[in-house]
N, C-alpha and C positions, 0 to 999 in steps of 0.2 A: 224373838224380836230381831228384825234386821238391823245390822249395824248402820249408823248414819253415814259412815264413810264408803259404803258399798257402791252407791251411784258414782261417786267421784273415781273410785278404782276402775269401774267398768268403762267410764269415759276415757280415762288415761290409757287403758289397754287398746280401745278402738282407735285412738289417735296414733298410738305407736304402730298399729297394724297398717293404718292408712299411709303414714309416713314411709314405712318399709315398702309398701306397694309402689308408691310414687317414685321412690329411689330406684327400684328395679326397672320401672318403665323408662326412667331417664337414662339409666345405664345402657339398656338395650338400644334406645334410640341413638345413643352416641356411637355405637359400634358400626363400622362401615358395612354397607350392604354386601352380602355374598362372601364376607371374609370369615375365616375360622381361626381359632387359636392354633399355634404351631403344634401343640401336643394333642390336639383333638383328632379323632379318627376321620379318615376320608369318607365323604358321603357315599352311601351305597344306593343301589337301585331302589326306587320307590316300591313299597310292598303292594301286593294285589289290592285293588280297590282304592288306592290313593290317587290323588290328582297331581300331575306333573306341574311343579311351580312355574310361574310365568317366566322368571328369569332363566330357568333351565330349558324351557321350550324355545325361548329366543336364542339361547346359546346353541341349541341343537340345530336349528335351521341356519344359523349364521356360519356354522362349520361346514355346511354342505356347499360344494363349489358351484353347483348349478342353481336354478331357480326353485325355491322350496318354501312351503308354508305349513302351518299346523292349523287344522280346523277342529272346532268343537263338534258335539254330537248333532247340532242343528245347522251346521254349516257356517258358523261364525268364525272369523279369522282370529285365532289366538296368538299367532306369531307369524311374521313374514320377513324373509331376508331382503337385503338391499337389492340383490339381482332381480328378484321378482317385482319389487316396487318400481325400480328404474325402468324395466322393460315394459310393464303393462300399465302402470299408473292407475288411472281411474277405470281402465278397462277390466281390471282384475275382478271388480264386483260383478260386472255383467257376465264375465266368464263363469264365476261360481254360481250365479243365479240360473244358469242354463239348466233346463230339465235333465239333460243327460248327466251333468255334473252332480245334481241331487241324487239321481238314481245310482250312480257309481259310489257316492258317499254312503248311501244306505247299504249297498252291497259290501263295502269295506267294513262298516260297523258290525255287520253280522257274518263276516267271513269266518269259516271254521279254521282251527289251527292246523298247520302243516306238521310234517314229521318232526321238524326242529322245535316245535312249540310256538313259532311265530304265526300270527294270523296271515291268511293267504292274501296276496296283493290283488288289487282290482285296477283296471285301466280302461281308458276310453279316449277318443279323439273328438274334439269339439271344433266346429267351424262357425265363426261369427262374421257377419257382414258389417255390423255397426258396433261401436263407433269407428272401429278400424277393422278391415277385413283381415282375418287371421285364422290359422289352423293350429290348434294346441293339443298335444298329447298329455293326458293327466294320468299319473300312476299313484294310487292311494294304498296305504296300509295302516291299519289300526295299530296304535302303539300298545305294547303289552302293559299290563298293570291295571289301569283304570277300566271300569266297565259301566254299562248303562249310560245315564246322562252325563257322567263324568268322562266318557271315552274321548280320546284324542286321535286324530287321523293325520299322519304325515302325507303331504302331497308334493310330488315332484312334477314340475312342469317342463315340457320340452316344446319349444315353438318350431313347428314344421312349415311355417308359411314360406320361408325362403326355399326350403327343399322342394316343396310342391311347385313353387313358381319356376324353379330351375327345371324340374321334371316336365312341367307343362311346356316350357320353352324348347326343351330338347325334343319332346314329342312333336311339337309344332314344326321344329326345324326339319326333322326327318320327313314328316308328312309333306310339308310344302316343298322342300328341296326335291324329293322324289317325284312329286307331281309336276313341278316346274321343268324337270329334266325328262320325265316320261312323255309329256305331251309333244315336245318337238321331236323326240326320238321316234315316237310313233308315226309322225308325219314323214320323217326322213325314211324310215324303213318301208313305210307304205308306198311312197313314190319310187323308191329304189326297186321294189318288187314289181311295180307297174312297168317301169322301163325295162326290167329284165324280161318280163313276160312278153312285152310287145316287141322287144328286140329291134331289128331294123325297120319293122313295119310301123313303129310309132311315128306319127306325123310330126313335122318340125314345130308346129304351133303347140301341140300338147307337150312335146319335149321341153320347149322353152318355158311353158307354164310350170311344169314339174320342177325344173331346175330353179326357177325364181322362188317358188314356195320353199324348196329345200334350202336355198340360200338364206331366206328369212328365218327359218327355224334354227339353222345353224348359228346365225347371228344372235338369236335370242339365247341359245345355250351359252354362247361365248360371253355375252354380256352378264349372264348370271354367274358364270364361273369367275369372270374378272372381278365382279363385285365381292364375291366371297373371298377371293384371294386378297383383295384390297383391305377388306375388313380384318383379315388375319394379320396383314402387315401393320395396320394401325394399332392393333392390340399388342403386337410385339414391341413397338416403339412408343407405347403409351406413356412411359415414364420420362420421356425426353420432351420437355416443354419448349416450344419454339421461343426464341428470343429476338427474332427479327422485328424491326419496326415497320409497320405498314400503315400508310395514310388511308383513312376511310374514303377520301375522294378518289384515290387511285383504285381501291377495291371496287367501288361502285362503278367506275368507268369500265373496268374489265367485265363486270357482270352485265352492264348495259350492252356492251358489244356482243355478248352472247345471246341475250334474251330479246333484244329489240325486234328481230324478225317475228317473234311469236306474238307481238302486240300490234302488228300492222292491220289486223282485222278490226272492223268497226265494232265488234262485240266485246273487245278487250281494251283496257286502258291501264297504263302503268304510271304511277306517281312516285318520284324519288325526291326525298328531302333529307337534309343533314345539317348538323351544326358545323361551324367552322373549326378548323385546327383540331381534328380528331385523329389521334394516332394510337394504334393498338399493337400489342405484341402477338404476332401471328404469322403463320406460313401463308404466303399469298395464294398458291395454287389450292391449298386445302380450304381456305376461306371462300375462294370463288366457288368451289364445289358445294360448300355448305349453302350459300345463297342460291345457287342454281337449283339445288335439290328442293329448297323451300319454295322458290317461285314456281318450279315445275309442279309441285304438289298443289299449289294454289290454282294453277291452270287446270290440272287434271280433275281435281275434286271440287273446285269452286265454280265451274262453268254451269250456268243455268239458262234455259231457253228464254225466260221471260225478262231477264235483266242483263245489263252490260256488266261484264266482270271487271271489277276495279281492284287492282293489286297495288298495295302501298308498301314501299321500301323506305325505311326511315332509320337514321342513326343519331344518337345524342349521348351526352354524358349521363352516366347512371347515378342515381342518388345512393347514398350510403346504405339505405334499407334494401336496395335492389340487388346488392352483391352478397357474396358469402360472408364477408365481414365488413363492418362499417369503416375499417381503416384501409381497405384495399380499393383504390380507384379503378373504375371500369367504364366501359362503353356498353350501351344497350342498342342493339340492332333489332328491329321488328319487321316482320313480313306479314302483312294482313290482307284479307280479302273480304268481299261482301257476298260470299257464296252461301250454300245451304247450312253451313255450320256442322259441328260434330257433337254428338250426344256425349254427356259427361262420362259415361262408363267406358268410352273408348279412349279418353285422353291419357290415362296412366299407361296404356299399352302401345301407344303410337310408335315408340322407338324400338319395339321388339322386332326381331328378325322375322320377316315374312308376314308380319301382322298387317292386314289390309282391311279397310272398311269397304263394305259393299256399296258401290255408287248408288245414288238415288235413281229411282225408276224413270224420272223425267230428265235425267242428265243427257244432254245432247252432245257431249264431248266424246269423240270416238276413242280416246285413249283412257277413258275412265275404267279403272279396274285392271289395266294391262301392265301396271308396274311390277317390278320384281319383289316389292315388299322389303327392300334392303336400304332404300334411300335414307329414311330417318334413322335407321340403325347406324349408318355411316356418319350421318350428321352428329349423332350423339357421341360416337367414338372420337371424332375429330375434336369436338368441343371438350371432351374429357381430357384429351391430350394437351389442349391449350389451357387447361385450368378454367374453362368456361362453364356456363350453365345453360340449359334449355328447358323452357316450359311453355305450355299452350293455354290459351284462353279461348273459349268459343261459346257462342250463343246460337242455338238452333234457329235457322231462318234469317240470321243476321251476318254470320261470317265467323272466321277463325283468324287468330293472330298468334304467330310464333315469336317468342321473346328469346333473344340470344344475348347473354351477358358474357363479355370478354374483358380480360385485364387490360387496362390502358398502359401505354408506354409512360415511363416516368418523365416528369417535366425536367427541363435543363437544370433548374436550380436544385431539384432532388438528386440528379446525377452528380452535380458538383458537391453536394453535401455528403453523398455516399463515398466519394473519393477521400 
Protein backbone atom coordinates (compact mmCIF):
# COMPACT_ATOMS: atom_id res chain seq x y z
CA UNK A 1 0.00 0.00 0.00
CA UNK A 2 1.39 3.40 -1.08
CA UNK A 3 2.40 5.81 1.60
CA UNK A 4 0.02 8.80 1.95
CA UNK A 5 3.06 11.13 1.89
CA UNK A 6 4.32 9.95 -1.55
CA UNK A 7 2.37 12.52 -3.66
CA UNK A 8 3.60 15.34 -1.44
CA UNK A 9 7.21 14.13 -1.79
CA UNK A 10 6.95 13.93 -5.60
CA UNK A 11 5.45 17.44 -5.74
CA UNK A 12 8.27 18.86 -3.60
CA UNK A 13 10.94 17.23 -5.85
CA UNK A 14 9.34 18.68 -9.02
CA UNK A 15 9.19 22.14 -7.43
CA UNK A 16 12.89 21.95 -6.51
CA UNK A 17 13.82 20.90 -10.05
CA UNK A 18 11.77 23.75 -11.53
CA UNK A 19 13.35 26.31 -9.21
CA UNK A 20 16.82 25.00 -10.10
CA UNK A 21 16.08 25.31 -13.86
CA UNK A 22 14.78 28.85 -13.54
CA UNK A 23 17.85 29.81 -11.49
CA UNK A 24 20.16 28.51 -14.24
CA UNK A 25 18.23 30.41 -16.91
CA UNK A 26 18.39 33.61 -14.87
CA UNK A 27 22.13 33.20 -14.31
CA UNK A 28 22.82 32.64 -18.00
CA UNK A 29 20.71 35.63 -19.00
CA UNK A 30 22.71 37.86 -16.67
CA UNK A 31 26.04 36.89 -18.28
CA UNK A 32 27.23 39.46 -20.91
CA UNK A 33 26.90 38.31 -24.51
CA UNK A 34 30.04 36.90 -26.03
CA UNK A 35 32.11 36.99 -22.80
CA UNK A 36 33.86 34.03 -21.24
CA UNK A 37 35.37 33.38 -17.86
CA UNK A 38 39.06 34.27 -17.57
CA UNK A 39 39.99 30.67 -16.88
CA UNK A 40 37.83 29.22 -19.65
CA UNK A 41 39.54 27.87 -22.79
CA UNK A 42 39.62 30.02 -25.94
CA UNK A 43 36.94 29.14 -28.51
CA UNK A 44 38.06 26.79 -31.22
CA UNK A 45 36.95 26.47 -34.82
CA UNK A 46 33.45 25.03 -35.23
CA UNK A 47 33.42 21.28 -35.85
CA UNK A 48 32.32 19.95 -39.25
CA UNK A 49 28.60 20.22 -39.80
CA UNK A 50 28.13 23.02 -37.24
CA UNK A 51 26.67 26.43 -38.05
CA UNK A 52 28.76 29.59 -37.59
CA UNK A 53 27.06 31.67 -34.85
CA UNK A 54 25.59 34.98 -35.96
CA UNK A 55 27.88 37.10 -33.80
CA UNK A 56 30.95 35.26 -35.15
CA UNK A 57 29.79 35.76 -38.75
CA UNK A 58 29.32 39.49 -38.05
CA UNK A 59 32.74 39.70 -36.44
CA UNK A 60 34.29 37.95 -39.44
CA UNK A 61 32.96 40.40 -42.06
CA UNK A 62 33.64 43.41 -39.82
CA UNK A 63 37.34 42.53 -39.67
CA UNK A 64 37.64 42.57 -43.47
CA UNK A 65 38.85 46.02 -44.65
CA UNK A 66 36.88 45.91 -47.90
CA UNK A 67 33.21 45.34 -48.66
CA UNK A 68 32.14 41.89 -47.47
CA UNK A 69 29.09 39.89 -46.48
CA UNK A 70 28.10 36.32 -45.65
CA UNK A 71 25.28 34.57 -47.49
CA UNK A 72 23.26 31.54 -46.53
CA UNK A 73 22.66 28.57 -48.78
CA UNK A 74 19.69 30.21 -50.53
CA UNK A 75 21.27 33.63 -50.89
CA UNK A 76 19.97 35.27 -47.73
CA UNK A 77 22.26 37.83 -46.09
CA UNK A 78 23.52 36.47 -42.78
CA UNK A 79 26.01 39.27 -42.05
CA UNK A 80 27.11 42.46 -43.84
CA UNK A 81 29.83 44.92 -42.87
CA UNK A 82 29.44 48.68 -42.73
CA UNK A 83 31.48 49.30 -45.89
CA UNK A 84 29.08 47.27 -48.06
CA UNK A 85 25.98 48.80 -46.45
CA UNK A 86 27.28 52.34 -46.88
CA UNK A 87 28.38 51.87 -50.48
CA UNK A 88 25.38 50.01 -51.89
CA UNK A 89 22.48 50.63 -49.53
CA UNK A 90 19.25 49.35 -51.07
CA UNK A 91 21.09 48.35 -54.26
CA UNK A 92 22.67 45.39 -52.46
CA UNK A 93 19.47 43.35 -52.72
CA UNK A 94 19.15 44.00 -56.45
CA UNK A 95 22.77 42.98 -56.89
CA UNK A 96 22.33 39.68 -55.08
CA UNK A 97 19.09 38.89 -56.93
CA UNK A 98 20.89 39.03 -60.26
CA UNK A 99 20.82 35.63 -62.05
CA UNK A 100 24.60 35.67 -62.42
CA UNK A 101 25.00 36.14 -58.66
CA UNK A 102 22.70 33.17 -58.02
CA UNK A 103 24.67 31.01 -60.46
CA UNK A 104 27.98 31.96 -58.84
CA UNK A 105 26.57 31.25 -55.37
CA UNK A 106 25.48 27.78 -56.51
CA UNK A 107 28.97 27.13 -57.90
CA UNK A 108 30.58 28.30 -54.65
CA UNK A 109 28.35 26.03 -52.57
CA UNK A 110 29.37 22.97 -54.61
CA UNK A 111 33.00 23.91 -55.26
CA UNK A 112 35.43 21.02 -54.66
CA UNK A 113 38.21 21.44 -52.10
CA UNK A 114 41.65 22.55 -53.23
CA UNK A 115 45.03 21.16 -52.12
CA UNK A 116 44.91 23.10 -48.86
CA UNK A 117 41.46 21.75 -48.02
CA UNK A 118 39.63 25.02 -48.57
CA UNK A 119 36.78 25.13 -51.10
CA UNK A 120 37.71 26.64 -54.46
CA UNK A 121 36.71 30.30 -54.92
CA UNK A 122 34.24 31.43 -57.57
CA UNK A 123 33.95 34.91 -59.05
CA UNK A 124 31.92 36.93 -61.51
CA UNK A 125 31.31 40.52 -62.61
CA UNK A 126 27.79 41.93 -62.58
CA UNK A 127 26.65 45.07 -64.38
CA UNK A 128 23.48 46.85 -63.31
CA UNK A 129 21.73 49.81 -64.90
CA UNK A 130 19.13 50.33 -62.16
CA UNK A 131 18.67 51.67 -59.57
CA UNK A 132 22.23 52.95 -60.08
CA UNK A 133 24.48 52.05 -62.99
CA UNK A 134 27.40 50.06 -61.61
CA UNK A 135 29.83 47.25 -62.31
CA UNK A 136 30.70 44.96 -59.37
CA UNK A 137 33.13 42.06 -59.10
CA UNK A 138 31.99 39.33 -56.67
CA UNK A 139 34.40 36.75 -55.23
CA UNK A 140 32.72 33.91 -53.30
CA UNK A 141 34.08 31.07 -51.20
CA UNK A 142 32.18 28.58 -49.05
CA UNK A 143 33.25 28.66 -45.42
CA UNK A 144 34.61 25.32 -44.20
CA UNK A 145 32.72 23.42 -41.56
CA UNK A 146 29.00 23.63 -42.29
CA UNK A 147 27.46 21.69 -45.16
CA UNK A 148 24.17 21.39 -46.99
CA UNK A 149 21.52 23.92 -46.10
CA UNK A 150 23.67 25.14 -43.20
CA UNK A 151 26.45 26.23 -45.60
CA UNK A 152 27.72 29.79 -45.45
CA UNK A 153 29.48 31.67 -48.25
CA UNK A 154 31.85 34.59 -47.77
CA UNK A 155 31.40 37.25 -50.50
CA UNK A 156 33.93 40.00 -51.24
CA UNK A 157 32.69 42.88 -53.39
CA UNK A 158 34.86 45.18 -55.49
CA UNK A 159 33.16 48.08 -57.27
CA UNK A 160 34.71 48.54 -60.71
CA UNK A 161 32.37 51.30 -61.89
CA UNK A 162 34.94 54.08 -61.48
CA UNK A 163 37.73 52.03 -63.03
CA UNK A 164 35.60 51.23 -66.06
CA UNK A 165 34.52 54.87 -66.39
CA UNK A 166 38.16 55.98 -66.32
CA UNK A 167 39.12 53.31 -68.85
CA UNK A 168 36.27 54.39 -71.10
CA UNK A 169 37.28 58.04 -70.83
CA UNK A 170 40.91 57.15 -71.57
CA UNK A 171 39.93 55.12 -74.61
CA UNK A 172 37.60 57.89 -75.79
CA UNK A 173 40.36 60.45 -75.28
CA UNK A 174 42.86 58.51 -77.37
CA UNK A 175 40.29 57.77 -80.09
CA UNK A 176 38.92 61.31 -80.31
CA UNK A 177 42.27 63.05 -79.97
CA UNK A 178 43.84 60.92 -82.68
CA UNK A 179 40.82 61.48 -84.92
CA UNK A 180 40.78 65.23 -84.33
CA UNK A 181 44.49 65.46 -85.17
CA UNK A 182 44.48 62.94 -88.01
CA UNK A 183 41.79 64.72 -90.03
CA UNK A 184 43.56 68.10 -90.37
CA UNK A 185 46.92 66.37 -90.79
CA UNK A 186 45.53 64.37 -93.71
CA UNK A 187 44.33 67.59 -95.34
CA UNK A 188 47.68 69.29 -94.81
CA UNK A 189 49.74 66.43 -96.18
CA UNK A 190 47.36 65.97 -99.10
CA UNK A 191 47.56 69.58 -100.26
CA UNK A 192 51.30 69.71 -99.66
CA UNK A 193 51.68 66.72 -101.99
CA UNK A 194 49.48 68.41 -104.60
CA UNK A 195 51.59 71.54 -104.52
CA UNK A 196 54.82 69.54 -104.69
CA UNK A 197 53.59 67.49 -107.65
CA UNK A 198 52.30 70.53 -109.50
CA UNK A 199 55.42 72.54 -108.80
CA UNK A 200 55.55 75.83 -110.64
CA UNK A 201 52.76 74.69 -112.97
CA UNK A 202 50.09 75.01 -110.23
CA UNK A 203 47.97 78.04 -111.11
CA UNK A 204 47.69 80.87 -108.64
CA UNK A 205 43.96 80.30 -107.97
CA UNK A 206 44.52 76.66 -106.98
CA UNK A 207 47.57 77.59 -104.91
CA UNK A 208 45.56 80.22 -103.02
CA UNK A 209 42.74 77.73 -102.38
CA UNK A 210 45.17 75.05 -101.13
CA UNK A 211 46.90 77.47 -98.79
CA UNK A 212 43.57 78.70 -97.38
CA UNK A 213 42.41 75.15 -96.59
CA UNK A 214 45.80 74.31 -95.07
CA UNK A 215 45.60 77.41 -92.89
CA UNK A 216 42.12 76.43 -91.66
CA UNK A 217 43.24 72.91 -90.77
CA UNK A 218 46.36 74.17 -89.01
CA UNK A 219 44.20 76.58 -87.01
CA UNK A 220 41.91 73.71 -86.06
CA UNK A 221 44.85 71.68 -84.75
CA UNK A 222 46.21 74.68 -82.89
CA UNK A 223 42.84 75.29 -81.22
CA UNK A 224 42.65 71.67 -80.11
CA UNK A 225 46.18 71.69 -78.71
CA UNK A 226 45.62 75.02 -76.96
CA UNK A 227 42.49 73.69 -75.25
CA UNK A 228 44.23 70.52 -74.12
CA UNK A 229 47.10 72.55 -72.67
CA UNK A 230 44.64 74.90 -70.98
CA UNK A 231 42.86 71.96 -69.38
CA UNK A 232 46.17 70.67 -68.05
CA UNK A 233 46.98 74.08 -66.59
CA UNK A 234 43.60 74.24 -64.87
CA UNK A 235 44.16 70.82 -63.34
CA UNK A 236 47.57 71.85 -62.04
CA UNK A 237 46.20 74.90 -60.21
CA UNK A 238 42.89 73.32 -59.26
CA UNK A 239 43.60 73.58 -55.51
CA UNK A 240 44.03 77.37 -55.69
CA UNK A 241 40.56 78.86 -55.24
CA UNK A 242 40.19 82.42 -56.59
CA UNK A 243 39.49 85.03 -53.93
CA UNK A 244 38.89 88.08 -56.16
CA UNK A 245 35.52 89.77 -55.90
CA UNK A 246 33.65 90.11 -59.18
CA UNK A 247 30.37 91.94 -59.72
CA UNK A 248 27.83 89.98 -61.73
CA UNK A 249 26.95 93.18 -63.58
CA UNK A 250 30.57 93.58 -64.72
CA UNK A 251 30.75 89.92 -65.74
CA UNK A 252 27.59 90.13 -67.82
CA UNK A 253 28.81 93.34 -69.51
CA UNK A 254 32.01 91.58 -70.61
CA UNK A 255 30.08 88.58 -71.92
CA UNK A 256 27.62 90.75 -73.83
CA UNK A 257 30.48 92.56 -75.53
CA UNK A 258 31.65 89.20 -76.88
CA UNK A 259 28.37 87.53 -77.88
CA UNK A 260 26.21 90.43 -79.11
CA UNK A 261 27.42 90.07 -82.74
CA UNK A 262 26.20 86.45 -82.68
CA UNK A 263 22.62 87.60 -81.98
CA UNK A 264 22.25 90.23 -84.69
CA UNK A 265 20.47 87.70 -86.90
CA UNK A 266 16.66 87.76 -86.77
CA UNK A 267 16.54 84.03 -85.93
CA UNK A 268 18.31 84.54 -82.58
CA UNK A 269 17.38 86.43 -79.44
CA UNK A 270 19.27 86.95 -76.18
CA UNK A 271 17.67 87.93 -72.87
CA UNK A 272 19.85 88.98 -69.92
CA UNK A 273 18.39 89.48 -66.41
CA UNK A 274 19.96 89.67 -62.97
CA UNK A 275 19.25 90.65 -59.40
CA UNK A 276 20.91 93.74 -57.95
CA UNK A 277 24.12 93.76 -55.90
CA UNK A 278 25.43 90.31 -56.78
CA UNK A 279 29.12 89.75 -56.02
CA UNK A 280 30.96 86.47 -56.40
CA UNK A 281 34.45 85.19 -55.65
CA UNK A 282 35.84 84.36 -59.09
CA UNK A 283 38.52 84.96 -61.67
CA UNK A 284 37.09 87.35 -64.24
CA UNK A 285 38.68 85.88 -67.38
CA UNK A 286 37.83 82.30 -66.44
CA UNK A 287 34.20 83.17 -65.65
CA UNK A 288 33.86 84.99 -68.96
CA UNK A 289 35.11 81.84 -70.68
CA UNK A 290 32.59 79.70 -68.78
CA UNK A 291 29.62 81.79 -69.92
CA UNK A 292 30.94 82.13 -73.48
CA UNK A 293 31.26 78.34 -73.74
CA UNK A 294 27.73 77.79 -72.43
CA UNK A 295 26.22 80.42 -74.76
CA UNK A 296 28.20 79.04 -77.69
CA UNK A 297 26.81 75.56 -76.98
CA UNK A 298 23.28 76.98 -76.84
CA UNK A 299 23.81 78.50 -80.29
CA UNK A 300 25.49 75.44 -81.78
CA UNK A 301 23.03 72.83 -80.53
CA UNK A 302 19.89 74.89 -79.92
CA UNK A 303 19.34 76.32 -83.41
CA UNK A 304 16.29 74.87 -85.14
CA UNK A 305 14.90 75.87 -88.56
CA UNK A 306 11.26 76.19 -87.46
CA UNK A 307 11.69 78.49 -84.46
CA UNK A 308 13.63 81.51 -83.26
CA UNK A 309 16.45 80.59 -80.91
CA UNK A 310 15.94 82.27 -77.54
CA UNK A 311 18.92 82.18 -75.17
CA UNK A 312 18.36 83.35 -71.58
CA UNK A 313 21.17 84.48 -69.27
CA UNK A 314 20.08 85.03 -65.66
CA UNK A 315 21.76 85.54 -62.27
CA UNK A 316 20.22 85.49 -58.80
CA UNK A 317 20.98 84.60 -55.20
CA UNK A 318 20.89 80.86 -54.64
CA UNK A 319 18.66 79.29 -52.04
CA UNK A 320 20.33 77.20 -49.28
CA UNK A 321 19.08 73.98 -50.88
CA UNK A 322 20.79 74.80 -54.19
CA UNK A 323 24.32 74.92 -52.77
CA UNK A 324 26.67 72.21 -51.48
CA UNK A 325 25.82 73.20 -47.88
CA UNK A 326 22.96 75.23 -46.49
CA UNK A 327 25.36 77.52 -44.60
CA UNK A 328 27.39 78.57 -47.66
CA UNK A 329 25.92 81.58 -49.54
CA UNK A 330 26.10 81.44 -53.30
CA UNK A 331 24.87 82.75 -56.63
CA UNK A 332 23.07 80.83 -59.34
CA UNK A 333 23.76 81.69 -62.98
CA UNK A 334 21.66 79.93 -65.61
CA UNK A 335 22.04 79.74 -69.38
CA UNK A 336 18.92 78.34 -71.04
CA UNK A 337 17.64 77.86 -74.56
CA UNK A 338 14.49 76.70 -76.31
CA UNK A 339 16.26 74.28 -78.63
CA UNK A 340 15.62 70.58 -79.30
CA UNK A 341 16.75 69.52 -75.82
CA UNK A 342 19.04 66.69 -74.78
CA UNK A 343 18.05 63.10 -74.02
CA UNK A 344 18.45 62.12 -70.38
CA UNK A 345 21.14 59.47 -71.01
CA UNK A 346 23.50 62.13 -72.40
CA UNK A 347 23.35 64.50 -69.41
CA UNK A 348 25.77 62.66 -67.05
CA UNK A 349 28.48 62.59 -69.75
CA UNK A 350 28.27 66.11 -71.13
CA UNK A 351 31.42 67.29 -69.32
CA UNK A 352 33.60 64.39 -70.44
CA UNK A 353 36.45 65.25 -72.75
CA UNK A 354 35.58 64.87 -76.44
CA UNK A 355 32.04 63.74 -75.65
CA UNK A 356 29.76 65.26 -78.26
CA UNK A 357 26.11 64.77 -79.10
CA UNK A 358 25.28 64.12 -82.72
CA UNK A 359 23.32 67.16 -83.90
CA UNK A 360 19.72 66.61 -85.01
CA UNK A 361 19.23 65.84 -88.68
CA UNK A 362 17.12 68.97 -89.15
CA UNK A 363 19.72 71.31 -87.58
CA UNK A 364 20.32 74.25 -89.86
CA UNK A 365 23.36 75.58 -88.01
CA UNK A 366 26.56 75.18 -89.97
CA UNK A 367 28.65 74.75 -86.82
CA UNK A 368 26.64 71.90 -85.32
CA UNK A 369 28.95 69.02 -84.53
CA UNK A 370 32.14 70.98 -85.33
CA UNK A 371 33.26 71.68 -81.76
CA UNK A 372 36.32 70.10 -80.19
CA UNK A 373 34.31 68.39 -77.45
CA UNK A 374 36.42 70.11 -74.78
CA UNK A 375 34.29 73.17 -74.01
CA UNK A 376 32.20 71.69 -71.20
CA UNK A 377 35.21 69.82 -69.81
CA UNK A 378 36.92 73.22 -69.45
CA UNK A 379 33.77 74.67 -67.86
CA UNK A 380 33.66 71.86 -65.30
CA UNK A 381 37.36 72.23 -64.47
CA UNK A 382 37.05 76.01 -64.00
CA UNK A 383 34.03 75.63 -61.72
CA UNK A 384 35.75 72.95 -59.65
CA UNK A 385 38.67 75.35 -59.15
CA UNK A 386 36.20 78.00 -57.97
CA UNK A 387 34.44 75.61 -55.60
CA UNK A 388 31.34 75.81 -57.82
CA UNK A 389 28.93 73.26 -59.21
CA UNK A 390 27.42 72.58 -62.64
CA UNK A 391 24.38 70.56 -63.60
CA UNK A 392 21.98 70.38 -66.53
CA UNK A 393 18.25 70.05 -66.91
CA UNK A 394 16.67 69.37 -70.27
CA UNK A 395 13.38 68.40 -71.84
CA UNK A 396 13.43 66.98 -75.35
CA UNK A 397 11.62 69.36 -77.67
CA UNK A 398 11.61 72.25 -75.17
CA UNK A 399 15.22 73.17 -74.47
CA UNK A 400 18.17 72.86 -72.11
CA UNK A 401 19.27 74.87 -69.07
CA UNK A 402 22.77 74.94 -67.55
CA UNK A 403 22.84 75.77 -63.83
CA UNK A 404 26.07 77.23 -62.44
CA UNK A 405 26.40 77.64 -58.66
CA UNK A 406 29.26 79.83 -57.40
CA UNK A 407 30.23 80.99 -53.91
CA UNK A 408 29.13 84.54 -53.14
CA UNK A 409 31.50 87.15 -51.76
CA UNK A 410 30.98 87.76 -48.03
CA UNK A 411 28.88 90.76 -47.07
CA UNK A 412 30.67 93.73 -45.41
CA UNK A 413 29.21 92.88 -42.00
CA UNK A 414 30.47 89.31 -42.36
CA UNK A 415 33.96 90.57 -43.18
CA UNK A 416 33.88 92.85 -40.14
CA UNK A 417 32.80 89.94 -37.93
CA UNK A 418 35.62 87.82 -39.32
CA UNK A 419 38.18 90.42 -38.28
